[in-house]
N, C-alpha and C positions, 0 to 999 in steps of 0.2 A: 640415351637409348631412343627416346621419342623422336629427337631430331634426326638420328640416323635412320629410323624407320620411315619418317616422312621423305627423306632424301631418296631412300630406296624405292618408295612408292612413285616418286617423280621419275626416276630412272626406269622403273618397270613400265610405267604408263607410256613413256616415250619409246621404249623398245618395242612394246606391243604395237604402238602406232606405226613405227617404222616397218615392222613385219607385215602389218596390214597393207601399208602403202606398197611394199614390194610385191605382195600378192596381187593387188589391183594392177600394178604396172605390168607384171608378168601376164595377167589375164588380157590386158589391152594389147600387149605385144603378140600374144597367141592369136587373138581375133584378127589383128591386122595381117599377120602372116597367112592365116587361113583364107581370108578374103583375097589377098594378093595371089595366092596359089590358085584359087578358084577362078579369078579373072583371067589369069594366064591360060588355065586349062580350057576355058570356054571361048578364048579368042578375043577378049576385051583388052587388047594390048595397050591402047592409048589410055584407057581408064587405069590400068595397072601402073603405067608410067607416072600418071598424075598422083596416084596414091603413094608411090615410092618417093616422089619429090616432096610431097607435103609431110609425110611421116618419117622421112629419112630411114626407111626400112626397105631393104632389098633382099631378094632371095639368095644373094651372094653371102650375106651374113647369117641368115636363118633359113631353115627349110622345115617343111611339115614332116613329122615322123611317119614311119611306115604304117599303113592301114588306118590312117587318120586323114579325113578330108571333110569339107563342109557339108556335102550331101549326106555322108554317113552319120555325122553328128545330128543333123536334122532328122534323119530317119530314126535314129535311136531315141531321140526326144519324143517323136510321134509315138513310137512303140511304148515308151515309158508312160506317156500321158494316157494312152489307150488302156494300159493295164491298170492304172490308178483310177481313172474316171470313167472307163468304159465308153470313151468317145475320143475321136481324134481332135487335136488342137486346131484352132483357127489362127493361122499365122498372119494373113493379110486380109484386108477388107477394102471395099470400094470407097472412094472419096465422095462425100455428099456434093450435091449440085452447088450449094452455097460456097463450099470451100473451093470447088473448081472455078467458080466465077471470081472469087477473091484471088486465086492463083493467076488467072489470066489477066486480071487488072494489074497485079504487081509486075507481071512480065511486060505488059504494054508500057507502064510507066518507066521501067528500066530501059526499054528500047528507045523511048523518046529522049531520055537523058543520056544516052550512050555517047553521043558526040560532044557533049558539053564538058568543059574542063572545070570541075568543081574545086573550090578552094579547100584548104585544110579543114577537116571535119571538126566540129566542136565536140568536146568530150562531154557526153551526157552525164547527169548527176549520178546515175547508177554505175558508171564506169570510172568515176573519179577515184583516185587512190585511197583517200582517207575514208570516204563513205563505203567503198567496196571492201576495204580491209576491215573496217569496223563491223560491217554486216557479216563478214566471214568469220569473225572470231567466235561467236557463239556456236556456229556449226562445227568449227574445229574442236572446241572443247567438248561438244556433244559427241563428236566422232571419237575423241580420245576415250571418253567415258564408256561409249558403246564397245570400243575395241577392248578396253580393259575388262569390262564385265563379260564380254563374250569369251575372252581368254580364261577368265576365272571359273567359268562353268562349263569348260570344254569336256570334262569327264563326269558330268553330273548324272549320267544314266545309272551308274552303279552306286550312287550315294543316297543319302536320305534326302527328304524334301525340305530340310531346313536350309534357309538361305543365309549365306555369310558374305560379308563385304570386306575388301582390303582397303577401303578408304579411310578407316580409323585405325589408330595405332594399336588398339586393344582387340581388334577383330580376330576371330579364330577361324581359319579356313579348314574345313574338315574334308571336303570332297575333291579338291583339286589334285592333290598329290598323295592322298591316302594317309595324311599325318593328322593326328588329333592330340591336342595338348590337354592333359588332365592334371588339375591341381589337387594335391593331397590335402584332404580335410583333416584338420587337427584342432585341438582346443587351445593351442598356444596363441600368444598375441601376434605372432608373425605370420599367421596363416593367410591373412588377406594380402600382405605384401608378397608372399610366395606365390599366391594364386595370380596376382597381377603380373609378376615377373614371368611366370610360366606362360601366360597368354601372350605377353610381348615377345618372348623368346620364340614361341611357336609361330607367331605371325612373321617374325624376321626370317625364320627358317623357311617358311612357305614362300615368302617373297623371293628369297635368294634362289630357291629351287625353281621358282617360276621364271626368274631371269635366265637361269641356265637353260631351261627348256625352250624359251623363246629364242635364245642365242643359237641353239642347235637347229631350230627350224629355219633360220635365216640362211641366205645363200653363202656358200663358202667362197665363191669367186669374188675377187675385188671389183670395185666399180669401174666400168669401162665407158668413157665418154662416147665412143662410137656406137654404143648400144642404146643411147638415150633416145626416147621417143619425143618428138616435138609436137606441140599442139598445132592443129591446122590453122593456117593464116586466114582462112575464109570466115572464121568466127569473129574477126576484127571488123565489126559492122561500121559502115559509114565511109569507107574508103573508095575513092574513085579509081579509075583505071590507072591514072597517073601515079596516085599514091601507092597502088598495089605494085607498080614497077619499082618504086623506091623501097617498098617492103622486101621485094625480092633481092634487091641489091644488098640490103643490110643482112638478110637471112643467109647470104653466102659467107658472111663473116662469122657465123656461129661455128665454133671449133668443135668438129665431130670426130677428131682423131684422138688417139691416146698417146700423149707425150711420154708416158711411163716414167715420170719423175715423182718420187715419193718424198714425204717429209724427211725421212731418214737419209735421203741422198743430199740434203742441204746441210752444209757444215758451217757453223758459226753464226747462224741467223735465227737464234731461238726467240728473240724478242719480236721480230716481224712475224714469225710463224704464229706466235701466241696471239698477236693482234688480228691476224687473218682468221684464225679460228674463232676469236670472239666476234668477228664481223660476219662470217659466212657459215661456219660449221655449227657452233653452239646455238645460234638462234633457230636453226632448223631442227636440231635435236631436242632442245629444251625451250620451246617458245614461251612457256608460262613464266620464265625467269627474265625475259627481255620485254619489258613494257614500262611506259612512263619515262622516268629519268634513266632507267636501265636499257633504253632502246639501243639496238646495235649500231655500231659505227657504219656510216654510209660511204665514207671516202677515206682512202689511205694512199699517201704519197711515199714512194720509195725513191730516195735520191742518193747520189753518191758517185764515186768514180766508175768508169765503165769496167765491166768484167768482174764485178763483185757479187753477182748472183741475183740481181733484181728480176730479170726475165726468167731465170730458173725458178724463182719463187712463184711466178705467174703460171709456169708449166705445172708446178706441184698443185696449185689451186685447180687447174683444169683436170688434173688426174685424180686428186683425192676428194674434192668437194663435189657432191651430187647436185651441181647447178648447171644452168645453161651458160656457156662461156662465150662471150663476144670478144673477139680479138680485133680491136679497132686501131687503125693507123690513120695518118693524114689522107691517104688515098681513098679511105673508106667513106669519109663524110665531106670531102672537099670536091666540089663540082664546078665545071666551067660555066654551067648554065645559071643564069640569074635566079636566085631564090631557092635553088635546089639544095644548097649546103645546109641552110637552116631547117629545111624540110627533112633532110636525112638525119639531122641531129634529133629532131622530134620523133621521127619514126624509130630511131634507135632506142630511145627511152620507152616509147610505147610498146615496142616489141620486147624489150627487157621485162616490162611489167607483165606482158602477156605470157611470157615463158618463165615467170618467177617460180622458184628462186633462181636468180641469175647474177652473173658477174660481168661487168664491163671493164675490159682491160685496155687502157690507153697507154700504149708504149710511146716513149719520147714525147711526152705531152707538151713540151715547150714548143714543138712545131705547130701545135694547134692553139695554145693559149699563151702566146707571148704577150708582154706588156703592151697595152693599148696606148698609142701615142707616145711611145718612149723615144727619147733623144730628138724630139721634134720631127720625126719621120712621119710623113703622111701615110696613113693606112688605107687600104682599099675598103670601100663601103661593104662589099660582100663579106670580107673577112671580119669586120666589126659585127655584122649581123649574125654571122655564124657563132662568134664568141659569145655574143649576148644570149643567143638561144641556148647554147650549152650551159651557160651560167644559170639561166632561168630553169632549165630542166633539172639541173643538179640541186638547185634551191628547193624545187618542188619535191625532189626525191628525199631531201632531209626532213621535210614536214610530213611525209607519208609513212605508212607502215608496211609498204611493200618490201619484200626481201630482195632488193636490188642493191648491189654493192659495186662501187667504182674503185678499181685498183689502177693507179697511175704510177709511171716511172719517169725519171728525168735525170740526165747527167749534168745539166746546168740549171738548177732550180732558181737561181737569182734572176733568170729571165722570165719567170712565170708571172702572170698577172696576179695582183694582190687579192682580187675578188675570188680567184680560183683557189688560192691558199686558204681562204676562210671556209670554203666548201669541202676541202680535203681536211677532215677533222684531225687525222693523225698523220704526222710527217716524221719519218724515221730516216736517219742517216745510215746507209749501208756502207760502212767504212771498209777499208782494207783489212784483210784477215789478220788476227792476232797470231802470236807465235804458236800457241796451241792449235789454232785452226789450221795454220799452214802445215803443222806436223801431221794433223789428221788428213789433210789433203794429199800430202806425199804418201802417206800410208794407204790411202784409198787408190791413188793412181798407180803406185808402184808397190803392190803387195809382194810378199816373199816369193810367190809363184804366180806368173801371169800366163793363163792358158789362151793361146792365140785363137784357136778354133777347137771344136770337138775332134779329138784324136789328131790334133795338129801339134805344131811346135809349142814348146814351153820356154818362157823367159824367166830366169831366176834373178832375184835382186839381192844385193848385199849393200844396203844403204843405211847410213846413220841418219835417221829421221830428225833427231834433235839438232844435229849439226847443220843440215841443209835448211831446216826451218829457221834457224837463227841467221843464216846467210841470205835469206830471201825477204828481208824487211823492206816494205814498200811495194812488193809484188801483189797483184790481185789474184783472185782465184783462176781467172782465165790465163794469166801469165804463168802461174804454177803448172797449169795443165800443159802449156806449150813447152815448159822446161822439161817436164816428165816425158813428153812425147819426143823431144829432141834427144834426151838421154837414152831412151829406148832405141831410137834410130841409130845412134852411134854404135851400139853393140851389134847391129846386124848389117851395117853398111859394108863391112869387109867381105861378106859372103856374096855380094851381088856380082862382083867380077868373076868369082869362081863359078857361080851358077850360069853366067852368060857364056863363059869360055869352055866349060867342061863338055865332053862328048861321051855319052854312055855307050862304049863299044867293048866293054869287057869287065872282068872282076876288078881290075885295078882302078878303072874309072868309077866303079860303084863304091869302092873303098874311099876314093878321093872325095866323092860326093858326100858320103857319110861324115867324113872329117869336116867338110865345108859347112855342113848343117849343124855342127856342134857349136852353138852360140855361147859366147862368154856371158857370164852374169852381168847385170847392170850394177855398177859400183858407185860409191859416193864420188869418186873421181870423175865418172861420166857426168854426174849431175853438175859438178862444179865447172866442167868444161862447157856444158850446155848453158850455164849461167853467164859465161863470158860472151856468148853469142846472142843471148836473149835478155834484153834490157826491159825494165818495168815500164809499162805504158800508162799507168794511172797515178803516178806520184806527184805530178806537176801542180795540181790544184788542191793539195791536201789542206793547206792552211785556209784556203778560201771556203772549202766545205765546212771547216770547223767554225769559221766566223759566221757563215750563214746559219749553221745549226744553233749557235748561241743566240741568234736573233729570232728565228722562226720555228724552232723545234717544238713539236707536240707529240709526246710519246708516253709510255707507261713505265712504271718502275718494276 
């Protein structure tokens, strides 16, 4: 019972923290939208555009509610302040002469160095990952304690002055939810045990009710990546104009759309989903459980035949995980200018730490991190420098406590550099789907009734899922999708000629049209006919993937 209670306390504390973070995020978003609306109303168009660019917030996504604007809020605050203190608040004040001189000196030094091309800025000690994270941890713990205590005394106005805490298993909360545990006094020898059990039960009940109340206060809408607020880049101190241009290039790779792919949409990849949650989801929800030897995984490699769901898993990460998602390909960090590729790599990881928690998705990583000096082929110097910088940044990522996760995919993992394999801690084979997975895929793509559109045509299916699943051994998930699509097209191809040749000139033609639109159901025979014309595309290197897995696999049970 004590262990269950402590686990409930951890879950409650983290849910309270998540609720507080959502309130803060919503407050920041409201302030930005209010300021953006005010700038547009007053004619500060260029300033409004700069704010939209830095915060990824536009009036197309959000708008201020009726009878709400920034001047009205300020006026109401002034009225409230006057009623409370019998004087109006002082919002702004003049800058002292000393600060004005300091400001002018800073501007003059910036104008002098404007034309110089500064090298890469050195990371000051205060911004290094390990120091910064170590300095942040006490504040995070204090914020959790503050949020938990604030939630526990939210209804204290109508209660007694007696303070209770939920930090110990035997604490009794009287004022939170109006529940009071009373132990029955008796002269028997079991009275103390009954009293202790009563206290523990009451605490457990109060905690469970508190969890329910917190869950009800959270947003019912799912997380949408397009509504995520980005930190302003101007806070990254020490970057020259050249480096700011590179920051802008990498910032365009932040995925701000909603792929709308859920964990439940992925069939047959339970183990990779579990590892991704251990690396991205759980460290954010339960940070006190991930420290020391239990630090989260920093790198995950998904390899296997094409069309097995590796990129789909990355889309689910972008949809489900509340992280900044960087979608990186070879064109993102490879430049024709000398020295820019390694600068882009460093800016990528600096920006990921700036927007942490974040996920860096490297699709087709073999195009970036092929083996150096393989087969005696001379490699370009710029390519070697870029690979070295990428390895250095990932090595520093593993030693830091920043919540930055690297997710990589590859169809030909045997061409990857061995140093990169060491930095990708978990390497999982995304193999061809099993018979049960193929059966679930056919059931997903060809359900008993397929609704084409709202109030549109309906396709009915009469498919033996077990039979077609056994007949598609060696097919990938993408191949099965093509087979289902081809089978569905076969059932409606016969009406195309009728629709093209028919003329609506009377009741007879209308009757003919209604007959033409009566689509036959999709049968098992249609699926087998589609299989004859759709061959598997990913069964050629099955043995090679198994051999590489036996040598380099790093997974979980």
